[in-house]
Residue frames relative to the residue before (quaternion, step in Angstrom):
aa qw qx qy qz dx dy dz
X 1.0000 0.0000 0.0000 0.0000 0.00 0.00 0.00
X 0.5392 -0.6048 0.4681 0.3528 3.55 -1.27 0.40
X 0.6845 -0.5474 0.3073 0.3707 3.55 -1.18 0.66
X 0.6562 0.5259 -0.3577 0.4060 3.67 0.76 -0.84
X 0.5836 0.5925 -0.3813 0.4037 3.58 1.08 -0.62
X 0.6175 0.5518 -0.3535 0.4350 3.60 1.03 -0.71
X 0.6537 0.5088 -0.3126 0.4647 3.57 0.99 -0.83
X 0.6426 0.5176 -0.3169 0.4678 3.57 0.99 -0.83
X 0.6715 0.5075 -0.2993 0.4493 3.58 0.88 -0.96
X 0.6637 0.5020 -0.3036 0.4640 3.59 0.96 -0.87
X 0.6578 0.5095 -0.3113 0.4591 3.58 0.98 -0.84
X 0.6526 0.5025 -0.3198 0.4684 3.59 0.95 -0.80
X 0.6419 0.5094 -0.3267 0.4709 3.59 1.00 -0.76
X 0.6564 0.5169 -0.3122 0.4522 3.59 0.92 -0.91
X 0.7205 0.4505 -0.2507 0.4637 3.57 0.91 -0.93
X 0.7993 0.3769 -0.1674 0.4371 3.52 0.65 -1.19
X 0.7539 0.3727 -0.2121 0.4977 3.57 1.01 -0.75
X 0.7680 0.3367 -0.1858 0.5122 3.60 0.96 -0.83
X 0.3759 -0.7688 0.4552 0.2458 3.60 1.25 -0.23
X 0.3723 0.7513 -0.4681 0.2791 3.60 1.15 0.57
X 0.2404 -0.8221 0.5120 0.0647 3.56 -1.04 0.86
X 0.7870 0.2745 -0.1211 0.5391 3.62 1.09 -0.64
X 0.0382 -0.8466 0.5299 -0.0318 3.56 -0.29 1.26
X 0.1859 -0.7021 0.6719 0.1453 3.51 -1.28 0.64
X 0.1155 -0.8128 0.5708 0.0130 3.56 -0.65 1.15
X 0.1348 -0.7938 0.5921 0.0329 3.56 -0.84 1.06
X 0.0859 0.8008 -0.5898 0.0591 3.58 -1.04 0.71
X 0.4482 -0.6494 0.5484 0.2770 3.53 -1.23 0.61
X 0.3813 -0.7774 0.4559 0.2059 3.59 -0.42 1.22
X 0.7114 0.4230 -0.2657 0.4944 3.60 1.22 -0.20
X 0.6659 0.4861 -0.2799 0.4919 3.57 1.29 0.15
X 0.3808 -0.7624 0.4773 0.2143 3.59 -0.42 1.22
X 0.5833 0.5835 -0.3728 0.4247 3.60 1.09 -0.65
X 0.7289 0.4204 -0.2607 0.4733 3.59 0.70 -1.02
X 0.6172 0.5438 -0.3502 0.4479 3.61 1.04 -0.70
X 0.6645 0.5209 -0.3070 0.4392 3.58 0.90 -0.94
X 0.6731 0.4789 -0.2972 0.4788 3.58 0.92 -0.88
X 0.6617 0.5221 -0.3116 0.4387 3.58 0.92 -0.92
X 0.6791 0.4912 -0.3018 0.4545 3.59 0.87 -0.91
X 0.6539 0.5020 -0.3165 0.4692 3.58 0.99 -0.80
X 0.6215 0.5290 -0.3396 0.4675 3.59 1.03 -0.77
X 0.6720 0.5071 -0.3102 0.4417 3.59 0.79 -1.00
X 0.6658 0.5178 -0.3094 0.4391 3.58 0.83 -0.98
X 0.7124 0.4498 -0.2619 0.4708 3.58 0.85 -0.97
X 0.6406 0.5328 -0.3277 0.4454 3.59 0.97 -0.86
X 0.6789 0.4708 -0.2905 0.4828 3.58 0.94 -0.84
X 0.6251 0.5336 -0.3386 0.4582 3.59 1.05 -0.70
X 0.6698 0.4818 -0.2797 0.4909 3.57 1.19 -0.59
X 0.6326 -0.5622 0.3259 0.4214 3.60 1.27 0.08
X 0.5278 0.6332 -0.4116 0.3887 3.57 1.27 0.09
X 0.3316 -0.7206 0.5737 0.2042 3.56 -1.34 0.21
X 0.2665 -0.7235 0.6128 0.1730 3.58 -0.97 0.90
X 0.1806 -0.8365 0.5134 0.0642 3.56 -0.16 1.33
X 0.7772 0.1223 -0.0973 0.6095 3.60 1.25 -0.32
X 0.0646 -0.7571 0.6501 0.0033 3.56 -0.87 1.07
X 0.0323 0.8813 -0.4575 0.1136 3.50 0.30 1.40
X 0.1513 -0.7864 0.5945 0.0722 3.57 -0.68 1.12
X 0.0232 -0.7524 0.6570 0.0399 3.53 -1.36 0.33
X 0.4259 -0.6870 0.5163 0.2830 3.59 -1.25 0.10
X 0.6539 -0.5413 0.3645 0.3828 3.54 -1.24 0.41
X 0.6384 0.5265 -0.3343 0.4512 3.60 1.23 -0.31
X 0.5434 0.6495 -0.3977 0.3531 3.60 1.19 -0.39
X 0.0424 -0.7969 0.6025 0.0123 3.55 -1.02 0.86
X 0.7124 0.3834 -0.2373 0.5378 3.59 1.25 -0.33
X 0.0547 -0.8304 0.5538 -0.0248 3.57 -0.43 1.26
X 0.3113 0.7936 -0.4776 0.2127 3.58 1.26 0.31
X 0.6909 0.4747 -0.2907 0.4612 3.61 0.81 -0.97
X 0.6158 0.5462 -0.3360 0.4578 3.56 1.02 -0.83
X 0.7091 0.4766 -0.2669 0.4459 3.57 0.85 -0.98
X 0.5600 0.5723 -0.3936 0.4516 3.58 1.15 -0.47
X 0.6780 0.4823 -0.2811 0.4783 3.57 0.97 -0.90
X 0.6671 0.5076 -0.3030 0.4533 3.57 0.94 -0.89
X 0.6166 0.5632 -0.3473 0.4266 3.60 0.98 -0.82
X 0.6501 0.5324 -0.3184 0.4388 3.59 1.02 -0.79
X 0.6631 0.5157 -0.2999 0.4522 3.60 1.19 -0.47
X 0.3087 -0.8174 0.4421 0.2027 3.56 1.39 -0.08
X 0.0988 0.7933 -0.5911 0.1075 3.62 0.55 1.08
X 0.3050 -0.7409 0.5558 0.2218 3.57 -1.20 0.41
X 0.7639 0.1435 -0.1550 0.6097 3.58 1.31 0.27
X 0.1965 -0.7386 0.6301 0.1377 3.57 -1.19 0.65
X 0.1555 -0.7597 0.6233 0.1012 3.56 -0.96 0.89
X 0.0371 -0.8226 0.5630 -0.0714 3.55 -0.55 1.28
X 0.0326 0.8540 -0.5168 0.0506 3.61 0.32 1.23
X 0.4323 0.6632 -0.4932 0.3606 3.58 0.53 1.19
X 0.6507 -0.5055 0.3829 0.4177 3.56 -1.30 -0.12
X 0.7565 -0.4863 0.2289 0.3725 3.50 -1.27 0.70
X 0.6562 0.5304 -0.3345 0.4197 3.63 0.91 -0.81
X 0.7038 0.4412 -0.2577 0.4936 3.57 0.86 -0.99
X 0.6180 0.5472 -0.3416 0.4494 3.59 1.00 -0.78
X 0.6422 0.5311 -0.3257 0.4465 3.59 0.95 -0.85
X 0.6542 0.5069 -0.3085 0.4689 3.60 1.00 -0.83
X 0.6706 0.4985 -0.3008 0.4597 3.58 0.89 -0.93
X 0.6659 0.5093 -0.3037 0.4527 3.57 0.91 -0.91
X 0.6347 0.5226 -0.3284 0.4650 3.59 1.02 -0.79
X 0.6511 0.5078 -0.3155 0.4676 3.60 0.96 -0.83
X 0.6309 0.5333 -0.3296 0.4571 3.59 1.03 -0.78
X 0.6747 0.4891 -0.2967 0.4665 3.57 0.87 -0.94
X 0.6377 0.5382 -0.3271 0.4434 3.60 1.01 -0.79
X 0.7111 0.4121 -0.2464 0.5136 3.60 1.19 -0.55
X 0.5940 -0.6252 0.3440 0.3715 3.57 1.24 0.35
X 0.4588 0.6553 -0.4738 0.3682 3.60 1.17 0.41
X 0.0710 0.8184 -0.5585 0.1147 3.55 0.01 1.30
X 0.3294 0.7188 -0.5248 0.3153 3.53 0.46 1.30
X 0.6597 -0.4901 0.3612 0.4407 3.62 -1.19 0.28
X 0.1634 -0.7616 0.6208 0.0888 3.56 -1.13 0.76
X 0.1018 -0.7936 0.5995 0.0208 3.55 -0.98 0.92
X 0.0398 0.8044 -0.5919 0.0317 3.54 -1.21 0.54
X 0.5694 -0.6046 0.4530 0.3239 3.52 -1.36 -0.25
X 0.7825 -0.3697 0.2339 0.4431 3.54 -1.31 -0.19
X 0.4982 0.6439 -0.4266 0.3939 3.60 1.27 -0.07
X 0.5695 0.5856 -0.3773 0.4363 3.60 1.26 -0.23
X 0.6046 0.6369 -0.3403 0.3361 3.55 1.13 -0.69
X 0.4502 0.6556 -0.4775 0.3736 3.56 0.14 1.33
X 0.5095 -0.6336 0.4764 0.3347 3.60 -1.07 0.62
X 0.6444 0.5261 -0.3183 0.4547 3.61 1.26 -0.27
X 0.4026 0.6847 -0.4936 0.3541 3.60 1.24 0.18
X 0.4415 -0.6679 0.5254 0.2882 3.60 -1.04 0.77
X 0.1439 -0.8533 0.4975 0.0599 3.54 0.31 1.30
X 0.5878 0.5707 -0.3850 0.4249 3.62 1.10 -0.54
X 0.6924 0.4598 -0.2689 0.4866 3.57 0.98 -0.86
X 0.7674 0.3833 -0.1832 0.4802 3.56 0.95 -0.92
X 0.3179 0.7620 -0.5069 0.2477 3.61 1.23 0.18
X 0.7615 0.3100 -0.2638 0.5044 3.54 -0.84 1.03
X 0.5742 0.5867 -0.3747 0.4310 3.57 1.28 -0.25
X 0.3150 -0.7512 0.5584 0.1570 3.55 -1.26 0.43
X 0.0362 0.7922 -0.6089 -0.0174 3.56 -1.16 0.54
X 0.4757 -0.6482 0.5192 0.2899 3.52 -1.27 0.55
X 0.0187 -0.8035 0.5924 -0.0560 3.54 -0.89 1.00
X 0.6042 -0.6014 0.4032 0.3327 3.54 -1.31 0.24
X 0.8202 0.0526 0.0817 0.5638 3.57 1.10 -0.62
X 0.0120 0.7524 -0.6567 -0.0492 3.52 -1.31 0.44
X 0.4290 -0.7070 0.4965 0.2638 3.57 -0.83 0.93
X 0.5860 0.5684 -0.3708 0.4427 3.60 1.28 -0.16
X 0.4681 0.6487 -0.4437 0.4040 3.58 1.30 -0.16
X 0.3307 -0.8021 0.4703 0.1613 3.59 -0.65 1.10
X 0.3669 0.7199 -0.5129 0.2898 3.60 1.17 0.21
X 0.6110 -0.6033 0.3739 0.3506 3.58 -1.03 0.85
X 0.6433 0.5366 -0.3325 0.4333 3.61 0.92 -0.87
X 0.6582 0.5096 -0.3041 0.4632 3.58 1.01 -0.81
X 0.7045 0.4818 -0.2786 0.4404 3.56 0.78 -1.02
X 0.6339 0.5157 -0.3348 0.4691 3.60 1.01 -0.72
X 0.6569 0.5122 -0.3060 0.4610 3.56 0.93 -0.90
X 0.6856 0.4954 -0.2980 0.4424 3.60 0.79 -1.00
X 0.6563 0.5121 -0.3108 0.4587 3.58 0.99 -0.84
X 0.6906 0.4768 -0.2834 0.4642 3.58 0.87 -0.94
X 0.6233 0.5304 -0.3371 0.4652 3.59 1.04 -0.73
X 0.6463 0.5206 -0.3084 0.4650 3.58 0.95 -0.91
X 0.6623 0.5135 -0.3065 0.4514 3.57 0.92 -0.88
X 0.7246 0.4509 -0.2527 0.4558 3.57 0.93 -0.87
X 0.8275 0.2670 -0.1014 0.4833 3.59 0.83 -0.98
X 0.4564 -0.7279 0.4253 0.2848 3.59 1.25 -0.11
X 0.7306 0.3043 -0.2402 0.5621 3.58 1.19 0.43
X 0.5609 -0.6077 0.4389 0.3514 3.55 -1.25 0.38
X 0.4737 -0.6953 0.4572 0.2881 3.62 -0.94 0.78
X 0.2961 -0.7317 0.5835 0.1911 3.56 -1.13 0.71
X 0.7590 -0.3810 0.2585 0.4603 3.58 -1.29 -0.08
X 0.6380 0.5365 -0.3373 0.4375 3.58 1.00 -0.76
X 0.6307 0.5189 -0.3282 0.4746 3.57 1.04 -0.75
X 0.6587 0.5130 -0.3088 0.4556 3.59 0.94 -0.88
X 0.6719 0.4893 -0.3004 0.4678 3.59 0.93 -0.86
X 0.6384 0.5218 -0.3270 0.4618 3.59 1.01 -0.75
X 0.6401 0.5259 -0.3068 0.4686 3.54 1.02 -0.86
X 0.6678 0.4937 -0.2988 0.4700 3.59 0.90 -0.92
X 0.6463 0.5268 -0.3255 0.4458 3.60 0.95 -0.86
X 0.6565 0.5070 -0.3121 0.4632 3.58 0.96 -0.86
X 0.6734 0.4890 -0.3033 0.4641 3.61 0.92 -0.86
X 0.6138 0.5375 -0.3439 0.4648 3.60 1.06 -0.70
X 0.6756 0.4946 -0.2938 0.4611 3.57 0.91 -0.93
X 0.6663 0.4988 -0.3083 0.4607 3.59 0.88 -0.91
X 0.6448 0.5160 -0.3187 0.4651 3.58 1.00 -0.79
X 0.6533 0.5107 -0.3117 0.4640 3.58 1.02 -0.82
X 0.6228 0.5308 -0.3379 0.4649 3.60 1.01 -0.78
X 0.6577 0.5112 -0.3083 0.4594 3.58 0.96 -0.90
X 0.6933 0.4707 -0.2883 0.4633 3.61 0.86 -0.91
X 0.6903 0.4741 -0.2825 0.4679 3.57 1.00 -0.82
X 0.2771 -0.7674 0.5248 0.2426 3.57 1.12 -0.62
X 0.7285 0.3352 -0.1783 0.5702 3.55 1.24 0.44
X 0.3105 -0.7069 0.5871 0.2433 3.56 -1.32 0.25
X 0.3088 0.7460 -0.5175 0.2835 3.58 1.22 0.45
X 0.5669 -0.6622 0.3733 0.3174 3.58 -0.82 1.02
X 0.6990 0.4622 -0.2815 0.4674 3.59 0.81 -0.95
X 0.6327 0.5227 -0.3335 0.4639 3.59 1.04 -0.74
X 0.6551 0.4998 -0.3109 0.4737 3.58 1.02 -0.79
X 0.6286 0.5359 -0.3430 0.4472 3.59 0.97 -0.80
X 0.6709 0.4962 -0.2967 0.4644 3.56 0.93 -0.91
X 0.6519 0.5128 -0.3167 0.4602 3.59 1.00 -0.79
X 0.6465 0.5022 -0.3169 0.4789 3.58 0.99 -0.79
X 0.6407 0.5492 -0.3168 0.4331 3.56 0.95 -0.94
X 0.7090 0.4673 -0.2595 0.4599 3.58 1.03 -0.76
X 0.4207 0.7206 -0.4619 0.3006 3.61 1.27 -0.04
X 0.0459 0.7885 -0.6102 0.0623 3.56 -0.83 1.01
X 0.8647 0.0499 -0.0556 0.4966 3.57 -1.07 0.87
X 0.1886 0.7814 -0.5600 0.2007 3.56 0.89 0.96
X 0.3636 -0.7648 0.4858 0.2167 3.65 -0.69 1.03
X 0.0017 -0.8439 0.5348 -0.0434 3.57 0.54 1.19
X 0.5871 -0.5483 0.4596 0.3787 3.54 -1.25 0.48
X 0.7131 0.4498 -0.2448 0.4789 3.57 1.07 -0.77
X 0.7435 -0.3693 0.2173 0.5134 3.60 1.21 0.27
X 0.6290 -0.5395 0.4008 0.3906 3.57 -1.11 0.71
X 0.0863 -0.8610 0.4994 -0.0431 3.58 -0.57 1.17
X 0.0317 0.7347 -0.6775 0.0152 3.51 -1.17 0.85
X 0.3693 -0.7090 0.5442 0.2545 3.58 -1.26 0.32
X 0.3735 -0.7052 0.5486 0.2494 3.57 -1.09 0.72
X 0.7510 -0.4301 0.2619 0.4271 3.57 -1.31 0.01
X 0.6793 0.4557 -0.2877 0.4981 3.59 1.25 -0.28
X 0.5737 -0.6124 0.3765 0.3925 3.58 1.25 0.04
X 0.4799 0.6465 -0.4535 0.3823 3.59 1.23 0.34
X 0.4425 -0.6894 0.4933 0.2926 3.61 -0.96 0.74
X 0.1988 -0.7395 0.6333 0.1117 3.54 -1.03 0.88
X 0.2879 0.7444 -0.5491 0.2481 3.59 -0.44 1.20
X 0.5917 -0.5769 0.4259 0.3683 3.55 -1.27 0.15
X 0.3352 -0.6892 0.5928 0.2475 3.53 -1.36 0.17
X 0.4038 -0.6632 0.5653 0.2784 3.55 -1.13 0.65
X 0.2218 -0.7530 0.6056 0.1306 3.58 -0.96 0.86
X 0.0571 -0.8244 0.5621 -0.0325 3.57 -0.49 1.26
X 0.2516 -0.7468 0.5960 0.1541 3.54 -1.21 0.63
X 0.4285 -0.7098 0.5050 0.2397 3.57 -0.88 1.00
X 0.1975 -0.7647 0.6051 0.1001 3.55 -0.99 0.93
X 0.6346 -0.5818 0.3546 0.3647 3.58 -1.10 0.68
X 0.6817 0.4901 -0.2928 0.4575 3.60 1.13 -0.58
X 0.6291 -0.5649 0.3270 0.4221 3.58 1.27 0.15
X 0.5743 0.5625 -0.3923 0.4471 3.59 1.23 -0.05
X 0.3461 -0.7122 0.5695 0.2204 3.54 -1.35 0.17
X 0.2632 -0.7466 0.5925 0.1490 3.54 -1.06 0.83
X 0.3784 -0.7192 0.5390 0.2216 3.57 -0.79 1.05
X 0.2067 -0.7968 0.5605 0.0908 3.57 -0.78 1.06
X 0.7437 -0.2789 0.2376 0.5592 3.57 0.71 -1.07
X 0.3903 -0.6327 0.5781 0.3364 3.54 -1.36 -0.14
X 0.2212 -0.7777 0.5807 0.0946 3.55 -0.95 0.95
X 0.3071 -0.7626 0.5424 0.1727 3.58 -0.67 1.08
């Protein structure tokens, strides 16, 4: 999925499922990934009746978020949105906890790493491409076959690679050719493909339209599958 969708999905979950009203949103002002997620979250959260009480930028060189969190704590948010990669998210979350900000934290697929500070972020939620706990038939067949072949459980990268290969093979079959333009047209026409990462269609710009898995961080470093967000 495209990046803005993650922000929309997280905002809808925060508003509609968790009932949260006051968000502090953090973003790296030099990183288009975090900006895109943050802006989409703000737009959707406010459209749902929520208020963004802190719109906080930082730079990729920042490592000390203590002063920022002192200011944010005074605004009394009931959710933090942290759409960055696991290393920076871990630092920000630790600073928040040190300042007594004990509210739900949400983020994007940049959290998906064994190096995430899961002890600090336990209970937080993030949007991801896949969960092997999803009981859909396509997911369970893939996870079982992957385990049998490689002796380990598949992660999101394995699921996305598998889906990409199946999409390409299906397009070659439908096009009856490996000609580039014929393949592009065949891929573009894909509708309701039963991907491991969620039922998938392409829009007119070639972007995949599919759901996101919503995962909750556990203190032991594992993730609990919560739901799929369309």
